[in-house]
C-alpha positions as CSV (number, residue, x, y, z in Angstrom):
1,X,-4.0,-14.5,14.9
2,X,-6.2,-15.5,12.0
3,X,-6.1,-19.2,12.3
4,X,-9.1,-20.8,10.6
5,X,-10.5,-17.4,9.5
6,X,-7.6,-17.0,7.1
7,X,-8.6,-20.2,5.3
8,X,-12.2,-19.0,4.8
9,X,-11.6,-15.5,3.4
10,X,-13.9,-14.8,0.5
11,X,-14.8,-11.6,-1.4
12,X,-17.4,-10.6,-3.9
13,X,-15.7,-10.7,-7.3
14,X,-18.9,-10.5,-9.4
15,X,-20.8,-7.5,-8.3
16,X,-20.5,-4.3,-10.3
17,X,-23.2,-2.3,-8.6
18,X,-21.0,-0.3,-6.3
19,X,-19.3,2.7,-7.9
20,X,-16.9,5.1,-6.0
21,X,-14.9,8.1,-7.2
22,X,-11.2,7.9,-6.4
23,X,-9.1,11.0,-7.0
24,X,-5.4,11.6,-7.6
25,X,-3.2,14.6,-8.5
26,X,-2.2,14.7,-12.2
27,X,1.6,14.6,-12.9
28,X,1.5,18.2,-14.0
29,X,0.3,19.3,-10.6
30,X,2.7,21.9,-9.2
31,X,3.4,19.9,-6.0
32,X,4.3,16.8,-8.0
33,X,6.5,18.7,-10.3
34,X,8.3,20.1,-7.3
35,X,8.6,16.6,-5.9
36,X,9.9,15.2,-9.2
37,X,12.4,18.0,-9.6
38,X,13.7,18.5,-6.1
39,X,14.5,14.9,-5.6
40,X,15.6,14.2,-9.2
41,X,13.1,11.4,-9.7
42,X,13.7,11.3,-13.4
43,X,17.4,10.5,-12.9
44,X,16.5,7.6,-10.6
45,X,14.3,5.9,-13.3
46,X,16.3,7.1,-16.4
47,X,17.2,3.6,-17.4
48,X,13.7,2.1,-16.9
49,X,11.7,1.1,-19.8
50,X,8.4,0.0,-18.1
51,X,6.2,1.3,-15.3
52,X,7.1,-1.8,-13.3
53,X,10.8,-1.1,-13.6
54,X,10.2,2.5,-12.4
55,X,8.1,1.3,-9.4
56,X,10.8,-1.1,-8.4
57,X,13.5,1.6,-8.7
58,X,11.5,4.1,-6.6
59,X,10.7,1.4,-4.0
60,X,14.4,0.6,-3.6
61,X,15.4,4.2,-3.5
62,X,12.9,5.2,-0.8
63,X,13.6,2.1,1.2
64,X,17.2,2.9,1.5
65,X,16.7,6.6,2.6
66,X,16.1,5.7,6.2
67,X,15.9,2.9,8.7
68,X,12.5,2.0,9.9
69,X,11.4,3.5,13.3
70,X,7.8,2.5,14.3
71,X,7.5,5.2,16.9
72,X,8.5,8.3,15.0
73,X,5.9,10.5,13.1
74,X,6.7,13.3,10.7
75,X,5.7,17.0,11.2
76,X,3.6,16.9,8.1
77,X,2.3,13.9,6.2
78,X,3.3,14.8,2.6
79,X,6.2,13.3,0.6
80,X,8.3,16.5,0.3
81,X,8.1,17.3,4.0
82,X,8.9,13.7,4.9
83,X,11.9,13.6,2.5
84,X,13.2,16.9,3.9
85,X,13.1,15.5,7.4
86,X,14.8,12.4,6.3
87,X,17.6,14.5,4.8
88,X,17.9,16.0,8.3
89,X,18.4,12.6,9.8
90,X,14.9,11.6,10.8
91,X,13.6,8.1,10.6
92,X,9.9,7.0,10.2
93,X,7.3,4.3,10.2
94,X,5.9,2.0,7.5
95,X,3.3,4.7,6.9
96,X,5.9,7.1,5.6
97,X,7.3,4.6,3.2
98,X,3.9,4.2,1.7
99,X,3.2,7.9,1.5
100,X,6.6,8.7,-0.1
101,X,6.7,5.9,-2.6
102,X,3.1,6.5,-3.8
103,X,3.8,10.2,-4.1
104,X,6.9,9.7,-6.1
105,X,5.2,7.2,-8.4
106,X,2.3,9.6,-8.9
107,X,4.8,12.3,-9.8
108,X,6.1,10.0,-12.5
109,X,2.7,9.3,-13.9
110,X,2.0,6.0,-12.2
111,X,-1.2,5.9,-10.2
112,X,-0.4,4.8,-6.7
113,X,-2.1,4.9,-3.3
114,X,-1.3,4.1,0.3
115,X,-2.9,0.7,1.3
116,X,-3.6,0.1,5.0
117,X,-3.7,-3.5,6.2
118,X,-5.4,-4.6,9.4
119,X,-5.6,-7.9,11.3
120,X,-8.8,-9.8,11.9
121,X,-8.6,-8.9,15.6
122,X,-7.9,-5.2,14.8
123,X,-10.5,-4.1,17.5
124,X,-9.1,-6.2,20.4
125,X,-5.4,-6.3,19.7
126,X,-3.6,-3.7,21.8
127,X,-0.7,-3.0,19.4
128,X,0.7,-4.0,16.0
129,X,-2.8,-4.5,14.5
130,X,-1.9,-2.7,11.3
131,X,0.7,-2.3,8.6
132,X,0.9,0.2,5.7
133,X,2.1,-0.6,2.2
134,X,0.9,0.8,-1.2
135,X,-0.4,-0.4,-4.4
136,X,0.5,1.0,-7.9
137,X,-1.4,0.6,-11.1
138,X,1.0,-0.9,-13.6
139,X,-0.3,-0.4,-17.1
140,X,1.7,-3.2,-18.8
141,X,0.0,-5.7,-16.5
142,X,-3.3,-3.8,-16.4
143,X,-3.5,-4.3,-12.6
144,X,-2.6,-2.9,-9.2
145,X,0.4,-4.4,-7.5
146,X,1.4,-4.7,-3.9
147,X,4.6,-2.8,-2.8
148,X,6.0,-3.0,0.7
149,X,8.5,-0.2,1.1
150,X,9.5,-1.0,4.6
151,X,10.7,-4.4,3.6
152,X,11.6,-3.4,0.0
153,X,9.6,-6.3,-1.5
154,X,7.0,-7.0,-4.2
155,X,5.2,-10.4,-4.2
156,X,5.4,-12.2,-7.6
157,X,4.4,-15.5,-9.2
158,X,6.4,-16.4,-12.3
159,X,7.9,-12.9,-12.3
160,X,4.4,-11.3,-12.5
161,X,3.7,-8.9,-9.6
162,X,0.6,-9.5,-7.5
163,X,-2.0,-7.2,-5.9
164,X,-2.9,-7.7,-2.3
165,X,-5.8,-10.1,-2.9
166,X,-3.6,-12.3,-5.2
167,X,-0.9,-12.2,-2.6
168,X,-3.4,-13.2,0.1
169,X,-4.7,-16.1,-2.0
170,X,-1.3,-17.4,-2.9
171,X,-0.5,-17.5,0.9
172,X,-3.7,-19.3,1.7
173,X,-3.1,-21.8,-1.1
174,X,0.5,-22.2,-0.1
175,X,1.5,-21.6,-3.8
176,X,5.0,-22.8,-4.2
177,X,5.5,-20.4,-7.1
178,X,5.1,-17.4,-4.8
179,X,8.3,-15.4,-4.5
180,X,9.5,-12.0,-3.4
181,X,11.2,-9.5,-5.7
182,X,13.7,-7.5,-3.7
183,X,16.9,-5.6,-4.4
184,X,18.2,-6.8,-1.0
185,X,18.1,-9.9,1.1
186,X,15.1,-11.2,3.0
187,X,13.9,-14.5,4.5
188,X,10.8,-14.9,2.4
189,X,9.2,-17.5,4.7
190,X,9.6,-15.3,7.7
191,X,8.1,-12.4,5.8
192,X,5.2,-14.5,4.5
193,X,4.5,-15.8,8.1
194,X,4.6,-12.2,9.4
195,X,2.6,-10.4,6.7
196,X,-0.1,-13.0,6.6
197,X,-1.6,-11.8,9.8
198,X,-2.2,-8.4,8.3
199,X,-4.0,-9.6,5.2
200,X,-7.6,-9.5,6.4
201,X,-9.0,-5.9,6.2
202,X,-7.7,-3.5,3.5
203,X,-8.5,0.2,3.3
204,X,-7.7,3.1,0.9
205,X,-8.7,6.7,0.8
206,X,-11.1,8.0,-1.8
207,X,-9.2,11.3,-2.2
208,X,-5.5,10.6,-2.8
209,X,-4.6,14.2,-3.7
210,X,-1.8,15.5,-1.6
211,X,-3.4,18.8,-0.8
212,X,-6.6,17.1,0.3
213,X,-7.4,16.7,4.0
214,X,-10.3,14.3,3.4
215,X,-9.9,11.0,5.2
216,X,-13.0,9.2,4.0
217,X,-11.9,5.7,3.1
218,X,-13.2,2.4,1.6
219,X,-12.5,-0.7,3.5
220,X,-12.6,-4.1,1.8
221,X,-13.8,-6.8,4.2
222,X,-14.3,-10.5,3.7
223,X,-17.8,-11.7,3.2
224,X,-19.4,-12.4,6.7
225,X,-16.6,-10.6,8.6
226,X,-17.3,-7.9,11.2
227,X,-17.1,-4.2,10.2
228,X,-14.4,-2.9,12.6
229,X,-15.2,0.4,14.3
230,X,-12.2,0.5,16.7
231,X,-8.4,0.3,16.1
232,X,-6.3,-1.3,18.8
233,X,-9.1,-1.0,21.5
234,X,-9.1,2.8,21.7
235,X,-8.9,4.5,18.3
236,X,-12.3,5.1,16.6
237,X,-12.4,4.1,12.9
238,X,-14.6,6.9,11.6
239,X,-15.3,7.9,8.0
240,X,-15.3,4.4,6.5
241,X,-17.5,2.8,3.9
242,X,-17.4,-1.0,4.0
243,X,-17.6,-3.3,1.0
244,X,-17.1,-6.9,0.0
245,X,-16.8,-5.9,-3.7
246,X,-13.4,-6.3,-5.4
247,X,-14.6,-4.4,-8.4
248,X,-15.5,-1.4,-6.2
249,X,-12.2,-1.5,-4.4
250,X,-10.2,-1.5,-7.6
251,X,-12.1,1.1,-9.5
252,X,-9.7,3.5,-11.2
253,X,-11.4,6.9,-11.7
254,X,-10.0,10.4,-11.2
């Protein structure tokens, strides 16, 4: 548990020295066209006028395709393969919600990427040290927003969606305006209590192209925090670059 550490979380919001290249497929990529057509994504968002409305619709659609199963993994880790397995009755983890929703949003021209959350004690906790969501870049807000497909929720303040750092800060500050957008029902206080433990380390891949096998990632860590090298006591965390820079983490470059 984070305890006092959660209250002292700070990042570098000023530095602009670090620059990294993040890559995505373009919407006219053949894979994304196939994803868009095979699963009729345009029909799902046909009544949406904004990117945020599209993101909400896709989140809800994917969330309702299967019930969460934290022990099942897909044969292949791409959206089309996962969706085909789901059509055959398979159920998957939080990871797969993040992969599928981000893939569908990218197919619709909305930049999105899987976002891995890790607890402060990620190295020593034996299990449940991580959770996977996604963030999408919403043009009308000129910002990334946090989407949790497993729980079908987006954190908002005064109806404005939050990114993961804004969400974290609202929880730290116990902001009474913090709410959850959802199409279903959820006990927000229980979710806030649960998710807070995972809002310490955040990592994203540099190469978000679906055909890429590159796993190099950027991990945003609080100033003064340890750089974790092991996940749940036994899994090595290789191929990571560590940063305190918020600007570096949220660079949008193809």
